[in-house]
Backbone as CSV, one residue per row, in Angstrom:
resi,resn,N_x,N_y,N_z,CA_x,CA_y,CA_z,C_x,C_y,C_z
1,MET,0.825,-1.199,0.000,0.000,0.000,0.000,0.868,1.261,0.000
2,THR,1.951,1.253,0.760,2.841,2.405,0.810,3.472,2.662,-0.552
3,ALA,3.872,1.603,-1.233,4.465,1.749,-2.569,3.440,2.327,-3.542
4,PHE,2.205,1.889,-3.440,1.147,2.401,-4.308,0.952,3.901,-4.090
5,LEU,0.897,4.323,-2.817,0.726,5.744,-2.510,1.912,6.558,-3.010
6,ALA,3.107,6.005,-2.884,4.299,6.699,-3.377,4.231,6.887,-4.889
7,VAL,3.780,5.867,-5.591,3.647,5.959,-7.049,2.588,6.993,-7.423
8,VAL,1.463,6.978,-6.726,0.401,7.946,-7.000,0.910,9.367,-6.749
9,LEU,1.594,9.569,-5.631,2.140,10.886,-5.311,3.137,11.331,-6.378
10,LEU,4.000,10.428,-6.793,4.971,10.748,-7.837,4.264,11.127,-9.139
11,LEU,3.224,10.390,-9.492,2.467,10.706,-10.707,1.806,12.081,-10.617
12,VAL,1.285,12.418,-9.448,0.672,13.737,-9.257,1.719,14.834,-9.450
13,VAL,2.888,14.644,-8.852,3.950,15.646,-8.967,4.403,15.782,-10.418
14,VAL,4.636,14.667,-11.091,5.090,14.713,-12.489,4.026,15.348,-13.388
15,ALA,2.773,14.949,-13.214,1.694,15.516,-14.034,1.560,17.020,-13.794
16,THR,1.698,17.440,-12.549,1.611,18.866,-12.238,2.793,19.619,-12.832
17,PHE,3.986,19.029,-12.751,5.170,19.652,-13.345,4.949,19.879,-14.844
18,VAL,4.432,18.872,-15.524,4.161,18.991,-16.966,3.123,20.089,-17.215
19,ALA,2.093,20.141,-16.388,1.057,21.174,-16.548,1.639,22.571,-16.327
20,VAL,2.520,22.710,-15.329,3.176,24.000,-15.075,4.020,24.393,-16.281
21,TRP,4.788,23.440,-16.811,5.644,23.720,-17.966,4.797,24.131,-19.172
22,ARG,3.724,23.387,-19.437,2.861,23.703,-20.584,2.214,25.077,-20.422
23,ALA,1.736,25.376,-19.221,1.111,26.679,-18.982,2.126,27.808,-19.144
24,ALA,3.377,27.546,-18.763,4.421,28.563,-18.901,4.656,28.931,-20.363
25,HIS,4.367,28.011,-21.245,4.579,28.239,-22.671,3.274,28.588,-23.395
26,THR,2.328,29.110,-22.627,1.042,29.550,-23.161,0.950,31.061,-23.031
27,ASP,0.546,31.719,-24.088,0.288,33.156,-24.037,-1.097,33.390,-24.629
28,ASP,-2.067,33.544,-23.742,-3.445,33.732,-24.200,-3.616,34.992,-25.043
29,ALA,-2.691,35.954,-24.889,-2.794,37.184,-25.679,-2.605,36.919,-27.168
30,SER,-2.083,35.750,-27.504,-1.937,35.426,-28.925,-3.276,35.029,-29.554
31,THR,-4.257,34.705,-28.724,-5.566,34.304,-29.252,-6.722,35.145,-28.719
32,VAL,-6.494,35.899,-27.657,-7.541,36.730,-27.055,-7.214,38.186,-27.353
33,GLU,-8.134,38.859,-27.981,-7.882,40.234,-28.423,-8.002,41.252,-27.293
34,ARG,-9.057,41.124,-26.468,-9.300,42.143,-25.443,-9.783,41.520,-24.141
35,ALA,-9.537,42.258,-23.078,-10.057,41.913,-21.756,-10.463,43.220,-21.079
36,ASP,-11.108,43.093,-19.941,-11.543,44.284,-19.213,-10.399,44.989,-18.502
37,ALA,-9.346,44.242,-18.165,-8.234,44.818,-17.407,-6.969,44.007,-17.651
38,ILE,-5.866,44.589,-17.236,-4.575,43.906,-17.217,-4.130,43.907,-15.761
39,LEU,-3.933,42.731,-15.182,-3.481,42.622,-13.796,-2.006,42.264,-13.791
40,VAL,-1.203,43.074,-13.111,0.228,42.824,-13.004,0.513,42.360,-11.584
41,LEU,0.983,41.127,-11.444,1.343,40.604,-10.135,2.619,41.282,-9.665
42,GLY,2.613,41.738,-8.434,3.757,42.461,-7.895,4.984,41.586,-7.724
43,ALA,6.101,42.251,-7.575,7.385,41.611,-7.292,8.198,42.644,-6.515
44,ALA,9.422,42.324,-6.227,10.239,43.194,-5.383,10.350,44.608,-5.958
45,GLU,10.383,45.548,-5.036,10.667,46.943,-5.375,11.607,47.470,-4.304
46,TYR,12.440,48.408,-4.696,13.450,48.946,-3.790,13.258,50.449,-3.671
47,ASP,12.704,50.865,-2.542,12.442,52.287,-2.295,11.699,52.938,-3.458
48,GLY,10.687,52.244,-3.956,9.862,52.788,-5.018,10.320,52.458,-6.424
49,ARG,11.464,51.792,-6.559,11.965,51.399,-7.879,11.702,49.915,-8.095
50,PRO,10.983,49.553,-9.135,10.729,48.132,-9.399,12.028,47.373,-9.671
51,SER,12.102,46.155,-9.157,13.235,45.278,-9.466,13.212,44.970,-10.960
52,PRO,14.299,44.436,-11.508,14.286,44.074,-12.935,13.149,43.111,-13.295
53,VAL,12.860,42.150,-12.433,11.761,41.217,-12.698,10.431,41.970,-12.741
54,PHE,10.212,42.826,-11.765,8.967,43.593,-11.707,8.874,44.550,-12.897
55,ALA,9.971,45.225,-13.224,9.973,46.146,-14.367,9.623,45.403,-15.656
56,GLY,10.116,44.188,-15.805,9.782,43.402,-16.991,8.299,43.107,-17.073
57,ARG,7.696,42.791,-15.936,6.248,42.557,-15.913,5.488,43.827,-16.285
58,LEU,5.926,44.939,-15.715,5.260,46.215,-15.984,5.388,46.608,-17.456
59,GLU,6.559,46.382,-18.036,6.759,46.703,-19.451,5.877,45.820,-20.343
60,HIS,5.684,44.576,-19.935,4.797,43.699,-20.702,3.352,44.191,-20.609
61,ALA,2.949,44.618,-19.422,1.601,45.175,-19.252,1.441,46.434,-20.100
62,GLN,2.475,47.262,-20.139,2.420,48.472,-20.961,2.265,48.113,-22.439
63,LEU,2.962,47.088,-22.881,2.828,46.635,-24.267,1.379,46.229,-24.566
64,LEU,0.782,45.448,-23.664,-0.619,45.049,-23.852,-1.536,46.271,-23.881
65,TYR,-1.283,47.217,-22.979,-2.095,48.438,-22.942,-1.931,49.227,-24.242
66,ASP,-0.688,49.387,-24.691,-0.420,50.136,-25.920,-1.046,49.469,-27.148
67,GLN,-1.269,48.163,-27.074,-1.939,47.436,-28.155,-3.468,47.495,-28.017
68,HIS,-3.929,48.277,-27.053,-5.370,48.468,-26.804,-6.060,47.164,-26.424
69,ARG,-5.354,46.338,-25.640,-5.917,45.056,-25.210,-6.868,45.214,-24.033
70,ALA,-6.699,46.291,-23.248,-7.569,46.567,-22.101,-7.450,48.049,-21.763
71,PRO,-8.509,48.634,-21.209,-8.486,50.065,-20.908,-7.857,50.422,-19.564
72,ILE,-7.531,49.415,-18.763,-7.017,49.684,-17.426,-5.937,48.667,-17.067
73,VAL,-4.915,49.169,-16.384,-3.863,48.305,-15.845,-3.956,48.388,-14.332
74,MET,-4.061,47.245,-13.685,-4.109,47.195,-12.233,-2.839,46.519,-11.731
75,VAL,-2.067,47.252,-10.925,-0.825,46.723,-10.378,-1.108,46.254,-8.955
76,LEU,-0.701,45.027,-8.663,-1.031,44.396,-7.387,0.204,44.248,-6.506
77,GLY,-0.025,44.220,-5.206,1.042,43.870,-4.273,1.193,44.843,-3.129
78,GLY,1.315,44.275,-1.944,1.510,45.066,-0.738,2.974,45.407,-0.531
79,GLY,3.294,45.722,0.701,4.663,46.089,1.045,5.185,45.235,2.178
80,GLN,6.471,45.314,2.364,7.130,44.615,3.462,7.390,45.609,4.589
81,PRO,7.553,45.126,5.821,7.872,46.039,6.920,9.122,46.862,6.586
82,GLY,9.018,48.157,6.771,10.134,49.048,6.492,10.158,49.599,5.078
83,ASP,9.286,49.102,4.208,9.237,49.615,2.837,8.725,51.050,2.826
84,VAL,9.257,51.836,1.915,8.804,53.206,1.727,7.465,53.224,0.997
85,THR,7.275,52.266,0.105,6.064,52.192,-0.704,5.688,50.729,-0.908
86,THR,4.547,50.501,-1.499,4.127,49.130,-1.798,4.540,48.765,-3.220
87,GLU,4.483,47.479,-3.515,4.756,47.028,-4.880,3.783,47.688,-5.852
88,ALA,2.512,47.719,-5.479,1.488,48.287,-6.363,1.744,49.762,-6.643
89,GLU,2.076,50.513,-5.614,2.317,51.950,-5.805,3.577,52.193,-6.629
90,ALA,4.628,51.419,-6.364,5.861,51.558,-7.150,5.593,51.226,-8.614
91,GLY,4.805,50.174,-8.846,4.471,49.788,-10.212,3.617,50.823,-10.917
92,ARG,2.651,51.374,-10.204,1.800,52.407,-10.799,2.642,53.618,-11.174
93,ASP,3.474,54.066,-10.248,4.329,55.226,-10.528,5.217,54.972,-11.747
94,TYR,5.766,53.776,-11.840,6.632,53.411,-12.962,5.867,53.510,-14.284
95,LEU,4.674,52.956,-14.326,3.887,52.980,-15.564,3.480,54.399,-15.959
96,VAL,3.130,55.215,-14.985,2.771,56.604,-15.281,4.003,57.350,-15.804
97,GLN,5.164,57.097,-15.207,6.402,57.720,-15.702,6.734,57.262,-17.121
98,GLN,6.297,56.057,-17.480,6.531,55.534,-18.828,5.508,56.059,-19.837
99,GLY,4.548,56.859,-19.370,3.617,57.499,-20.286,2.185,57.004,-20.255
100,LEU,1.862,56.027,-19.415,0.468,55.603,-19.333,-0.344,56.686,-18.627
101,PRO,-1.576,56.918,-19.056,-2.404,57.931,-18.401,-2.658,57.545,-16.939
102,PRO,-2.512,58.493,-16.025,-2.716,58.177,-14.606,-4.075,57.552,-14.308
103,ASP,-5.110,57.957,-15.049,-6.435,57.395,-14.778,-6.621,56.004,-15.374
104,ALA,-5.615,55.494,-16.090,-5.687,54.140,-16.655,-4.899,53.129,-15.827
105,VAL,-4.267,53.604,-14.748,-3.434,52.716,-13.932,-3.913,52.769,-12.487
106,VAL,-4.257,51.618,-11.960,-4.762,51.503,-10.592,-3.763,50.712,-9.762
107,ALA,-3.448,51.226,-8.585,-2.622,50.484,-7.629,-3.548,49.817,-6.626
108,GLU,-3.388,48.534,-6.446,-4.154,47.775,-5.448,-3.133,47.249,-4.439
109,PRO,-2.764,48.107,-3.454,-1.635,47.810,-2.567,-1.980,46.874,-1.408
110,VAL,-2.648,45.786,-1.734,-3.082,44.835,-0.720,-2.497,43.477,-1.047
111,GLY,-2.051,42.788,-0.035,-1.640,41.406,-0.220,-0.154,41.178,-0.075
112,HIS,0.141,40.086,0.605,1.527,39.637,0.767,1.729,38.285,0.097
113,SER,0.740,37.873,-0.667,0.837,36.625,-1.423,0.037,36.809,-2.711
114,THR,0.258,35.910,-3.637,-0.482,35.958,-4.899,-1.984,35.900,-4.644
115,LEU,-2.400,34.998,-3.776,-3.826,34.835,-3.510,-4.429,36.088,-2.882
116,GLU,-3.758,36.677,-1.897,-4.275,37.895,-1.266,-4.392,39.026,-2.283
117,SER,-3.388,39.171,-3.126,-3.421,40.224,-4.144,-4.552,39.998,-5.135
118,LEU,-4.732,38.754,-5.559,-5.815,38.463,-6.501,-7.189,38.626,-5.853
119,ARG,-7.298,38.347,-4.562,-8.574,38.595,-3.865,-8.923,40.080,-3.911
120,ALA,-7.924,40.918,-3.650,-8.151,42.368,-3.696,-8.536,42.800,-5.106
121,ALA,-7.862,42.253,-6.109,-8.183,42.587,-7.501,-9.596,42.139,-7.852
122,ALA,-9.974,40.947,-7.416,-11.316,40.426,-7.707,-12.383,41.321,-7.087
123,SER,-12.136,41.798,-5.884,-13.087,42.692,-5.221,-13.225,44.000,-6.008
124,TYR,-12.101,44.578,-6.384,-12.122,45.810,-7.180,-12.870,45.577,-8.489
125,MET,-12.564,44.470,-9.145,-13.196,44.181,-10.432,-14.706,44.022,-10.292
126,ARG,-15.142,43.307,-9.257,-16.592,43.151,-9.030,-17.249,44.513,-8.822
127,ASP,-16.605,45.352,-8.002,-17.158,46.675,-7.698,-17.249,47.570,-8.935
128,HIS,-16.423,47.301,-9.936,-16.374,48.148,-11.133,-16.903,47.446,-12.388
129,GLY,-17.570,46.320,-12.201,-18.185,45.624,-13.330,-17.201,45.013,-14.317
130,LEU,-16.014,44.699,-13.854,-14.985,44.092,-14.707,-14.978,42.584,-14.479
131,ARG,-14.873,41.823,-15.564,-14.946,40.362,-15.417,-13.714,39.630,-15.921
132,SER,-13.039,40.180,-16.915,-11.921,39.459,-17.529,-10.634,40.266,-17.409
133,ALA,-9.510,39.546,-17.416,-8.226,40.238,-17.275,-7.094,39.414,-17.855
134,PHE,-6.140,40.118,-18.455,-4.856,39.502,-18.762,-4.080,39.447,-17.455
135,LEU,-3.444,38.331,-17.179,-2.686,38.117,-15.946,-1.205,38.114,-16.297
136,VAL,-0.476,39.109,-15.804,0.935,39.266,-16.152,1.802,38.910,-14.954
137,SER,2.653,37.921,-15.147,3.594,37.487,-14.122,4.747,36.796,-14.834
138,ASP,5.459,35.927,-14.122,6.494,35.115,-14.747,5.851,33.859,-15.319
139,PRO,6.439,33.278,-16.351,5.790,32.167,-17.061,5.416,30.975,-16.183
140,TRP,6.305,30.569,-15.303,6.019,29.371,-14.505,4.910,29.611,-13.498
141,HIS,4.491,30.834,-13.341,3.413,31.217,-12.431,2.038,31.047,-13.088
142,ASN,2.009,30.863,-14.411,0.756,30.898,-15.176,-0.331,29.952,-14.670
143,LEU,0.011,28.698,-14.429,-1.007,27.711,-14.057,-1.704,28.100,-12.758
144,ARG,-0.913,28.442,-11.746,-1.484,28.772,-10.440,-2.245,30.093,-10.486
145,VAL,-1.702,31.087,-11.165,-2.364,32.388,-11.246,-3.708,32.259,-11.962
146,ARG,-3.721,31.510,-13.054,-4.977,31.324,-13.795,-6.008,30.612,-12.915
147,ARG,-5.574,29.583,-12.202,-6.506,28.827,-11.351,-7.050,29.695,-10.225
148,MET,-6.160,30.440,-9.560,-6.603,31.314,-8.474,-7.591,32.355,-8.989
149,ALA,-7.267,32.970,-10.109,-8.159,33.983,-10.682,-9.525,33.374,-10.981
150,SER,-9.530,32.205,-11.579,-10.788,31.527,-11.890,-11.585,31.236,-10.624
151,ASP,-10.900,30.751,-9.597,-11.571,30.451,-8.327,-12.179,31.698,-7.696
152,LEU,-11.620,32.867,-8.025,-12.107,34.129,-7.473,-13.108,34.830,-8.396
153,GLY,-13.472,34.180,-9.486,-14.466,34.737,-10.388,-13.918,35.629,-11.490
154,ILE,-12.605,35.646,-11.667,-11.988,36.424,-12.743,-11.768,35.506,-13.938
155,HIS,-12.241,35.934,-15.102,-11.957,35.191,-16.331,-10.565,35.643,-16.774
156,GLY,-9.552,34.849,-16.411,-8.168,35.259,-16.612,-7.525,34.673,-17.850
157,PHE,-6.724,35.502,-18.497,-5.939,35.096,-19.664,-4.470,35.337,-19.329
158,VAL,-3.684,34.281,-19.268,-2.281,34.456,-18.900,-1.502,35.045,-20.068
159,SER,-0.650,35.995,-19.734,0.252,36.600,-20.711,1.516,36.985,-19.964
160,ALA,2.332,35.983,-19.731,3.554,36.183,-18.951,4.644,36.783,-19.824
161,THR,5.664,37.254,-19.152,6.804,37.798,-19.869,8.046,36.970,-19.585
162,TRP,8.706,36.550,-20.638,9.995,35.863,-20.489,11.106,36.884,-20.346
163,HIS,10.810,38.129,-20.704,11.832,39.173,-20.656,12.362,39.371,-19.240
164,SER,11.463,39.348,-18.271,11.884,39.609,-16.895,12.263,38.344,-16.156
165,ALA,11.812,37.222,-16.654,12.057,35.962,-15.954,13.523,35.556,-16.091
166,ALA,13.938,34.723,-15.176,15.311,34.236,-15.221,15.571,33.543,-16.552
167,ARG,16.730,33.783,-17.089,17.016,33.270,-18.423,17.759,31.941,-18.422
168,SER,18.447,31.608,-17.358,19.211,30.357,-17.364,18.266,29.170,-17.218
169,GLU,18.628,28.065,-17.846,17.808,26.851,-17.766,17.685,26.373,-16.324
170,GLU,18.752,26.506,-15.556,18.724,26.069,-14.156,17.700,26.872,-13.357
171,THR,17.704,28.171,-13.543,16.764,29.010,-12.802,15.333,28.763,-13.263
172,ARG,15.145,28.548,-14.551,13.801,28.227,-15.042,13.319,26.909,-14.447
173,PHE,14.199,25.921,-14.422,13.832,24.625,-13.847,13.426,24.799,-12.385
174,GLU,14.181,25.605,-11.647,13.829,25.872,-10.244,12.447,26.518,-10.150
175,GLY,12.141,27.424,-11.068,10.815,28.049,-11.088,9.714,27.040,-11.345
176,TYR,9.951,26.126,-12.290,8.962,25.080,-12.571,8.746,24.190,-11.351
177,VAL,9.833,23.800,-10.696,9.723,22.926,-9.522,8.990,23.647,-8.395
178,ARG,9.398,24.884,-8.110,8.759,25.660,-7.039,7.262,25.802,-7.305
179,GLU,6.899,26.147,-8.539,5.484,26.330,-8.863,4.711,25.017,-8.881
180,THR,5.383,23.917,-9.190,4.723,22.607,-9.124,4.203,22.363,-7.716
181,PHE,5.070,22.570,-6.730,4.661,22.326,-5.346,3.728,23.418,-4.825
182,ALA,3.910,24.654,-5.288,2.997,25.729,-4.889,1.589,25.462,-5.421
183,TYR,1.499,24.946,-6.645,0.190,24.644,-7.228,-0.478,23.496,-6.475
184,ILE,0.282,22.452,-6.198,-0.275,21.324,-5.437,-0.749,21.812,-4.067
185,TYR,0.061,22.621,-3.408,-0.297,23.157,-2.094,-1.605,23.955,-2.186
186,TYR,-1.700,24.810,-3.198,-2.920,25.601,-3.360,-4.135,24.706,-3.582
187,ARG,-4.002,23.717,-4.433,-5.129,22.827,-4.732,-5.552,22.014,-3.503
188,VAL,-4.594,21.642,-2.664,-4.914,20.837,-1.483,-5.463,21.711,-0.357
189,PHE,-4.805,22.845,-0.101,-5.148,23.660,1.069,-5.924,24.936,0.738
190,GLY,-5.999,25.299,-0.533,-6.754,26.484,-0.916,-6.127,27.792,-0.507
191,ARG,-4.813,27.771,-0.309,-4.110,29.021,0.034,-2.692,28.984,-0.446
């Protein structure tokens, strides 16, 4: 019985890894023309300056906005103790400095996890009659982000950026492995 459970567990992990990899290589923006919003998942910021990973996500969101894919960009993410600003505020400021209209960029400075940030976004979207969104993050995040958004009532289309993501195969593999277990954890525990 123990061997059977080990095999089942291994199959779950391998199947999830494959699903994470496949989702990472999916860009819904290649088939979906428009959505109600573009949601940018936060990442590190340093005294109001987005990290290279975060800047890459923001630049991808700007590209989608410039292509008229959605009328609003919502930047998500709270702050850490001692931070001068939140991820969302740093991201909003960055996009406005890059030329996006201030009224087209919303900072949702809530959340210390992907799920908390998406909950805040879902609440904002419900309050404003928005239902669909492009979800911008790193590629290996696609499967979990899409699932969380769906669970929260957001019709999400993943459009990750490889520009900001780690470029080495080793780092990408680590991202796939980390997200494999994060996805399993989310599916089992709902957080």
